[in-house]
C-alpha positions as CSV (number, residue, x, y, z in Angstrom):
1,M,-0.4,100.8,-18.4
2,A,-0.3,98.1,-21.6
3,V,1.9,94.6,-21.4
4,R,2.9,92.3,-23.9
5,V,1.1,88.8,-23.1
6,L,1.8,85.2,-24.4
7,I,-1.2,82.8,-23.8
8,I,-0.3,79.1,-23.5
9,G,-3.1,76.5,-23.9
10,F,-4.4,72.9,-25.4
11,E,-7.6,74.7,-26.7
12,Y,-8.5,78.1,-28.4
13,L,-11.2,78.2,-30.8
14,P,-12.6,77.0,-32.9
15,V,-10.4,74.5,-31.3
16,K,-13.0,73.1,-28.8
17,V,-13.4,70.2,-26.2
18,G,-15.2,71.6,-23.1
19,G,-15.1,75.2,-21.1
20,L,-11.3,76.1,-21.7
21,A,-11.1,77.1,-25.2
22,E,-13.9,79.7,-24.7
23,A,-12.3,81.2,-21.1
24,V,-8.8,81.4,-23.4
25,T,-10.1,82.9,-26.3
26,S,-12.1,85.2,-24.0
27,I,-9.4,86.1,-21.9
28,A,-7.1,86.9,-25.3
29,E,-9.3,89.2,-26.7
30,G,-10.6,90.8,-23.6
31,L,-6.9,91.7,-23.0
32,S,-6.4,92.6,-26.9
33,S,-9.4,94.8,-26.5
34,A,-7.8,96.6,-23.4
35,G,-4.8,97.7,-25.5
36,N,-2.5,95.0,-24.8
37,E,-0.3,93.3,-27.0
38,V,-1.5,89.6,-26.9
39,V,0.0,86.1,-28.8
40,V,-1.3,83.0,-28.2
41,F,0.4,79.6,-28.6
42,T,-1.4,76.3,-29.1
43,P,-1.0,73.1,-30.7
44,D,-2.6,72.9,-34.7
45,H,-4.3,69.2,-33.6
46,G,-4.3,68.8,-37.5
47,R,-6.7,71.5,-37.8
48,G,-4.1,73.8,-40.5
49,L,-5.5,76.9,-39.1
50,G,-4.0,80.0,-40.2
51,K,-1.1,80.7,-43.5
52,P,2.2,79.2,-42.7
53,F,4.7,81.0,-40.7
54,T,8.4,79.2,-40.4
55,K,9.1,76.0,-39.6
56,F,12.0,74.6,-37.8
57,R,13.3,71.0,-36.3
58,L,14.2,69.6,-32.8
59,F,14.4,66.4,-31.1
60,S,11.4,65.2,-29.2
61,S,10.6,61.5,-27.5
62,G,14.3,60.1,-29.2
63,K,13.2,61.5,-32.8
64,R,13.7,64.5,-34.6
65,V,10.6,66.4,-35.2
66,E,10.0,69.2,-37.9
67,V,7.3,71.7,-36.3
68,T,5.4,73.6,-38.9
69,V,3.7,76.6,-37.6
70,R,0.9,78.9,-38.8
71,K,-0.5,82.4,-38.3
72,R,-3.5,84.1,-38.1
73,E,-4.7,87.2,-36.7
74,E,-8.1,86.8,-35.0
75,N,-10.0,90.2,-32.7
76,G,-7.1,91.9,-32.4
77,V,-5.0,88.6,-30.9
78,T,-2.3,87.3,-33.1
79,V,-2.5,83.2,-32.6
80,Y,0.4,80.7,-33.7
81,T,-0.4,77.0,-34.1
82,F,2.3,74.6,-33.8
83,G,1.7,71.0,-36.2
84,G,4.4,68.2,-36.8
85,G,4.1,64.8,-34.9
86,V,1.8,64.1,-32.0
87,L,1.0,68.2,-32.6
88,S,-1.2,67.3,-35.5
89,N,-2.9,64.5,-34.0
90,S,-6.8,65.7,-33.9
91,D,-7.0,63.9,-30.6
92,V,-6.8,67.5,-28.5
93,Y,-5.5,65.1,-25.6
94,G,-4.2,62.4,-26.5
95,P,-3.5,59.9,-28.3
96,G,-3.7,58.2,-25.5
97,W,-2.8,59.2,-22.3
98,D,0.8,58.6,-23.3
99,G,0.4,60.6,-26.2
100,M,-1.0,63.8,-24.6
101,L,2.4,63.9,-22.3
102,E,4.6,63.5,-25.4
103,K,2.4,66.1,-27.1
104,A,2.8,68.1,-23.9
105,V,6.4,68.0,-23.6
106,L,6.5,68.5,-27.9
107,F,4.6,71.6,-27.4
108,G,7.1,72.6,-24.7
109,K,9.9,72.7,-26.8
110,A,7.9,73.8,-30.0
111,S,7.1,77.0,-27.5
112,V,11.0,77.9,-27.1
113,G,11.6,77.4,-30.9
114,L,9.3,79.9,-31.9
115,M,10.7,82.7,-29.1
116,N,13.9,81.8,-30.5
117,E,12.7,83.3,-33.9
118,L,10.3,85.9,-32.3
119,V,12.7,87.1,-29.4
120,G,13.7,90.4,-31.5
121,E,10.1,91.6,-32.5
122,F,8.4,90.2,-29.6
123,M,9.2,89.3,-25.9
124,P,6.5,88.9,-23.6
125,D,6.3,90.9,-19.9
126,V,4.2,87.6,-18.5
127,V,3.3,83.9,-20.1
128,H,-0.1,83.2,-18.8
129,A,-0.6,79.1,-18.9
130,H,-3.8,77.3,-18.9
131,D,-4.0,74.0,-17.4
132,W,-1.5,71.5,-16.5
133,H,-0.9,70.7,-20.1
134,T,1.3,73.5,-20.6
135,V,3.9,72.9,-17.6
136,F,6.7,71.6,-20.0
137,A,6.3,74.8,-22.2
138,L,6.2,77.4,-18.9
139,G,9.0,75.5,-17.4
140,L,11.1,75.9,-20.7
141,L,9.9,79.7,-21.6
142,K,11.1,80.9,-17.6
143,K,14.2,79.0,-18.0
144,Y,15.5,80.2,-21.4
145,F,13.9,83.5,-21.4
146,G,13.7,84.7,-17.4
147,V,10.0,85.2,-18.2
148,K,7.3,85.9,-15.7
149,G,4.8,83.6,-15.4
150,V,1.3,83.0,-14.4
151,F,-0.5,79.9,-14.3
152,T,-4.1,79.3,-14.3
153,V,-6.0,76.3,-13.2
154,H,-9.2,75.8,-14.8
155,R,-10.2,72.0,-13.1
156,L,-7.4,70.1,-11.5
157,N,-6.2,67.1,-12.7
158,K,-5.0,65.7,-9.7
159,A,-2.6,63.3,-11.6
160,K,0.7,62.4,-11.8
161,I,3.1,62.0,-14.5
162,P,6.6,60.1,-14.5
163,A,9.4,61.9,-14.3
164,R,11.2,61.0,-17.2
165,Y,9.2,63.5,-18.9
166,F,10.1,66.0,-17.3
167,H,13.8,65.1,-18.2
168,E,12.4,64.5,-22.2
169,A,11.7,68.5,-21.9
170,N,15.1,69.1,-20.6
171,L,13.3,70.4,-16.9
172,P,15.5,67.3,-15.2
173,E,16.0,70.0,-12.3
174,L,11.9,70.0,-11.8
175,A,11.9,66.4,-11.1
176,P,13.4,65.0,-8.0
177,Y,11.4,62.6,-7.6
178,P,9.7,59.3,-9.4
179,E,6.4,60.7,-10.3
180,I,5.8,64.0,-10.4
181,D,2.0,66.3,-10.0
182,P,2.3,68.7,-13.0
183,E,-0.1,71.1,-11.4
184,H,2.1,71.3,-8.2
185,T,5.2,72.1,-10.4
186,A,3.2,74.6,-12.7
187,G,2.2,76.3,-9.5
188,Y,5.9,76.5,-8.5
189,I,7.3,78.4,-11.1
190,A,5.2,80.3,-11.8
191,D,5.0,83.9,-10.0
192,A,0.9,83.3,-9.8
193,V,-1.3,81.3,-9.7
194,T,-5.0,81.6,-10.3
195,T,-8.3,80.0,-10.6
196,V,-11.6,80.8,-11.4
197,S,-13.7,81.3,-8.6
198,R,-12.7,81.9,-5.0
199,S,-15.2,78.9,-3.7
200,Y,-13.4,76.6,-5.9
201,L,-9.7,78.2,-4.2
202,W,-11.0,77.6,-0.6
203,E,-12.6,73.6,-1.8
204,E,-9.0,72.8,-2.9
205,W,-7.2,74.6,-0.5
206,D,-4.8,71.7,0.4
207,F,-4.1,71.9,-3.1
208,F,-3.9,75.7,-3.5
209,K,-2.3,76.5,0.6
210,H,1.3,75.1,-1.2
211,F,1.2,78.5,-3.1
212,E,0.2,80.6,0.4
213,G,1.6,84.5,-1.1
214,K,1.0,84.5,-4.8
215,V,-2.4,82.8,-5.1
216,T,-5.5,84.5,-5.7
217,H,-9.0,84.0,-7.7
218,V,-10.0,85.5,-11.0
219,F,-13.9,84.8,-11.9
220,N,-14.7,83.5,-15.4
221,G,-17.1,85.9,-17.6
222,I,-19.9,84.9,-19.5
223,D,-20.4,86.2,-23.2
224,C,-24.0,87.7,-23.0
225,S,-24.2,89.0,-26.3
226,F,-24.0,85.3,-27.5
227,W,-26.5,83.9,-25.1
228,N,-29.2,86.7,-25.6
229,E,-32.6,86.3,-26.2
230,G,-32.5,89.3,-28.5
231,L,-31.1,86.5,-30.7
232,M,-33.6,83.9,-30.4
233,E,-35.7,83.2,-33.0
234,T,-38.7,82.8,-31.1
235,K,-38.1,86.2,-29.2
236,D,-41.0,87.9,-30.1
237,L,-43.1,85.2,-27.9
238,P,-43.9,85.1,-24.5
239,R,-41.9,83.2,-22.4
240,E,-45.0,80.6,-21.8
241,E,-45.9,79.8,-25.8
242,R,-42.0,79.5,-26.5
243,R,-41.3,77.0,-23.2
244,R,-44.7,75.0,-25.2
245,R,-43.3,75.2,-27.9
246,I,-40.2,73.5,-27.0
247,L,-42.0,70.6,-25.2
248,E,-44.2,69.8,-27.7
249,R,-41.5,69.5,-30.0
250,F,-40.0,66.8,-27.2
251,G,-43.2,65.0,-27.2
252,L,-44.2,66.6,-23.8
253,S,-46.9,68.4,-23.0
254,D,-47.0,72.1,-21.4
255,G,-45.8,72.2,-17.6
256,K,-43.2,73.9,-15.7
257,A,-39.7,73.1,-17.0
258,F,-36.7,71.9,-15.7
259,M,-33.3,71.4,-17.8
260,F,-30.3,69.4,-17.1
261,I,-27.9,70.1,-19.6
262,G,-24.2,68.8,-19.4
263,R,-21.7,65.3,-19.0
264,F,-23.1,62.7,-18.0
265,D,-20.3,61.5,-15.7
266,K,-20.1,60.1,-12.5
267,A,-17.3,62.6,-10.8
268,Q,-18.9,65.5,-11.7
269,K,-22.3,66.8,-12.8
270,G,-24.2,65.0,-10.3
271,V,-26.9,64.1,-13.2
272,D,-27.2,60.8,-11.0
273,T,-28.7,62.9,-7.9
274,L,-31.0,64.5,-10.3
275,L,-32.2,61.2,-11.7
276,H,-32.9,60.2,-8.0
277,A,-35.0,62.9,-7.4
278,I,-37.2,63.1,-10.0
279,E,-38.0,59.6,-8.8
280,I,-38.7,60.7,-5.6
281,L,-40.4,63.5,-7.0
282,S,-42.8,60.9,-8.8
283,K,-44.4,60.3,-5.7
284,D,-45.7,64.0,-5.2
285,P,-48.2,65.6,-6.1
286,S,-47.2,68.5,-7.6
287,F,-44.8,65.9,-10.3
288,K,-47.4,65.3,-12.6
289,D,-47.7,69.1,-13.7
290,M,-43.2,69.0,-13.9
291,R,-41.3,68.6,-17.0
292,F,-37.9,67.7,-17.3
293,L,-35.4,68.1,-20.3
294,V,-32.5,65.9,-19.3
295,V,-29.8,66.9,-22.3
296,G,-26.5,65.7,-22.5
297,K,-24.3,62.1,-23.3
298,G,-21.3,60.2,-21.4
299,D,-21.5,57.2,-19.1
300,P,-23.2,54.5,-21.1
301,E,-25.0,53.4,-17.3
302,L,-26.0,57.1,-16.7
303,E,-27.3,57.3,-20.0
304,A,-29.4,53.7,-19.9
305,W,-30.5,55.0,-16.5
306,A,-32.1,58.2,-18.0
307,K,-33.4,56.7,-20.4
308,A,-35.2,53.9,-17.9
309,V,-36.4,57.4,-16.3
310,E,-37.7,58.3,-19.4
311,Q,-39.4,55.4,-20.0
312,R,-41.1,55.3,-16.5
313,F,-41.9,58.7,-16.7
314,P,-43.1,59.5,-20.4
315,S,-45.1,62.2,-19.6
316,N,-42.8,63.8,-17.3
317,V,-39.4,63.4,-18.8
318,H,-37.8,63.8,-22.0
319,V,-33.7,62.6,-22.5
320,V,-31.7,64.1,-25.2
321,T,-28.2,62.4,-25.4
322,E,-26.7,64.1,-28.5
323,L,-25.0,67.2,-29.0
324,L,-27.1,70.1,-29.7
325,P,-26.2,73.6,-31.7
326,R,-25.5,76.0,-29.5
327,E,-28.6,78.4,-31.1
328,F,-30.9,75.7,-30.1
329,V,-29.4,75.7,-26.7
330,R,-30.1,79.3,-26.3
331,E,-33.8,78.6,-27.6
332,L,-34.1,75.7,-24.7
333,Y,-32.6,78.4,-22.2
334,G,-34.7,81.2,-23.1
335,S,-37.7,78.4,-23.0
336,M,-37.3,76.6,-20.1
337,D,-38.4,77.9,-16.2
338,F,-35.4,76.5,-14.5
339,V,-32.3,74.6,-15.3
340,I,-30.8,72.5,-12.7
341,V,-27.0,72.2,-11.9
342,P,-26.3,69.3,-9.4
343,S,-22.7,69.7,-9.5
344,Y,-20.4,67.5,-6.9
345,F,-17.7,70.2,-7.5
346,E,-17.5,73.0,-10.1
347,P,-14.5,75.1,-10.6
348,F,-16.4,77.9,-12.4
349,G,-19.5,76.4,-14.4
350,L,-21.1,78.4,-17.2
351,V,-24.7,76.9,-17.3
352,Q,-25.8,78.8,-14.5
353,L,-24.8,81.9,-15.9
354,E,-25.9,81.0,-19.9
355,A,-29.2,80.2,-17.8
356,M,-29.3,83.6,-16.1
357,C,-28.4,85.6,-19.2
358,L,-31.3,83.9,-20.8
359,G,-34.0,84.1,-17.8
360,A,-33.8,80.8,-17.0
361,I,-33.5,80.4,-12.9
362,P,-31.0,78.1,-11.6
363,I,-31.4,75.6,-9.0
364,G,-27.8,74.8,-8.5
365,S,-25.2,72.9,-6.0
366,A,-23.7,75.2,-3.5
367,V,-20.1,74.3,-4.7
368,G,-17.4,76.4,-6.1
369,G,-18.5,78.8,-8.7
370,I,-22.2,77.9,-8.7
371,K,-22.3,79.3,-5.0
372,D,-20.2,82.4,-6.4
373,T,-22.4,83.0,-9.1
374,V,-25.9,82.6,-8.0
375,V,-27.9,84.2,-5.2
376,D,-29.9,82.1,-3.0
377,L,-33.5,82.8,-2.8
378,G,-32.8,82.0,1.2
379,E,-31.0,85.1,1.5
380,G,-33.4,87.4,0.5
381,L,-35.9,88.1,-2.7
382,E,-34.1,91.9,-3.3
383,N,-31.3,90.3,-5.5
384,A,-31.8,86.2,-5.5
385,T,-31.1,85.0,-8.6
386,G,-31.7,80.8,-7.8
387,I,-32.0,78.5,-5.2
388,L,-29.0,76.3,-3.9
389,V,-28.8,72.9,-2.7
390,P,-26.3,70.9,-0.7
391,P,-24.6,68.6,-3.6
392,R,-25.2,64.7,-3.7
393,D,-28.3,65.2,-1.7
394,A,-31.3,64.5,-3.7
395,L,-33.7,64.9,-1.3
396,A,-32.8,68.5,-1.0
397,L,-32.8,69.2,-4.6
398,A,-36.4,67.4,-4.9
399,K,-37.4,70.0,-2.3
400,A,-36.2,73.0,-4.0
401,I,-38.0,71.7,-7.4
402,V,-40.9,71.8,-5.4
403,R,-40.2,75.0,-3.9
404,A,-39.4,76.2,-7.0
405,W,-42.4,75.3,-8.7
406,E,-45.1,76.8,-6.0
407,L,-43.6,80.1,-6.8
408,D,-45.6,82.7,-8.1
409,E,-45.6,84.7,-11.3
410,A,-44.2,87.9,-9.8
411,T,-41.1,86.2,-7.9
412,L,-40.2,84.4,-10.8
413,K,-39.9,87.7,-12.8
414,L,-37.9,89.3,-10.3
415,L,-35.7,86.6,-10.1
416,R,-35.4,86.5,-14.1
417,A,-34.8,90.0,-13.7
418,N,-32.0,89.9,-11.0
419,G,-30.2,87.0,-12.9
420,K,-30.1,88.5,-16.2
421,R,-28.2,91.4,-14.5
422,H,-26.3,89.7,-12.3
423,A,-24.8,87.6,-15.1
424,R,-24.7,90.9,-17.8
425,E,-22.8,93.3,-15.2
426,D,-20.7,91.2,-12.2
427,F,-19.5,88.1,-14.8
428,T,-18.1,89.8,-17.7
429,W,-14.9,89.2,-19.6
430,K,-13.7,92.5,-19.6
431,N,-14.1,92.3,-15.5
432,A,-11.8,89.2,-15.4
433,C,-9.4,90.5,-17.7
434,L,-9.1,94.0,-15.6
435,R,-8.3,91.4,-12.6
436,Y,-5.9,90.0,-14.6
437,M,-3.7,92.5,-15.3
438,R,-3.9,93.3,-11.7
439,V,-2.4,89.7,-11.1
440,Y,0.1,90.6,-13.8
441,E,1.0,93.6,-11.8
442,N,0.9,91.6,-8.6
443,R,-1.8,94.6,-7.5
444,V,-4.4,92.1,-6.8
445,D,-5.7,90.5,-3.3
446,K,-4.3,87.1,-2.2
447,A,-5.9,83.8,-0.6
448,I,-5.1,84.2,3.4
449,P,-6.5,81.1,5.1
450,F,-6.3,84.0,8.4
451,L,-8.6,86.1,6.7
452,R,-11.3,83.6,5.3
């Protein structure tokens, strides 16, 4: 049965900061392709996308704001973007913390303003809100239009905000304390709460237990139509030759190749664990035949540390601290032997799935979505897709890298084939959207602590 879905979020392609944009866009387009009517509300962030649709005035943060609405149709989805005031600021999650909160409040009020105009022709059966920035929009849409709400946590922020922002949003009933957790509030007012992997749900059960009876998981998907060897420039070359050429491009001779790609941050992605592991490996005889490509940017101290490791081991390590085009990242995945994903935590994670789509074997932390998407070699070769290790354990990671280096070609070939099949069949956006449909209809299994 088709439903009318209103999706609200702060990112929608081509506006992209992290993985949220691709997830929200894929969900919207997947729901549309399944025959549902899908509408998206999102801030314009100064992009000016779409054609002018309407404008209206409202009061927010002590001033009158003229909100301009633009409309476009993309892949079966109707996308409305809101400009005016801080909604037109190009900093998606800003400017600054106070600017971010002001933008979230204004987005909520603008969502109600537009719904007031659309209600005669489009009234959603469900509002699907993504991450805490949408708490005011979700609260106001439920308050004034009585719609069913689903709140999806892509990554917990775990921050509190002053109650005055809820008062400013005309939601004083949701602010009984001086400081409010917006994620908890969104979960409280939603009819259903989801997050993006089963393991992340249980790892963060101290938060999700507050919504017991209405919380579940919906795995994200991966777009293997893009992460596909058939689109590579070097698709007709043997994998070993692709690897040799890529390594040569970065000034390295050929050898078993391991890649890290991601943010250099101290809170999540674990590049420090990898750098420690490389230092441990430098004392192992196999190290001379290992090559490490470390791609990312972020924390200056971690960047400096990575460059120092590169200087110590110039024949083994190359560091790239610049953003690379997605098409070139695809070439890397299709050429590397292994991709290392040493996260401290990972709600879902795309790197391991992107790697598997292109035949690179993941070596990842046994946390969150990594644990749910990578089948560890220790569970048997028949279905294995990679190797899992404890998080924050550089020695265990080093041992796993040596183990991977020692694998024979037949085993590597099987792991690659398993990984491609697993990613392309089990983690599709179609599967995700079918499960979201069941969430909307309350026909989905729930997280129940005594059934773990």
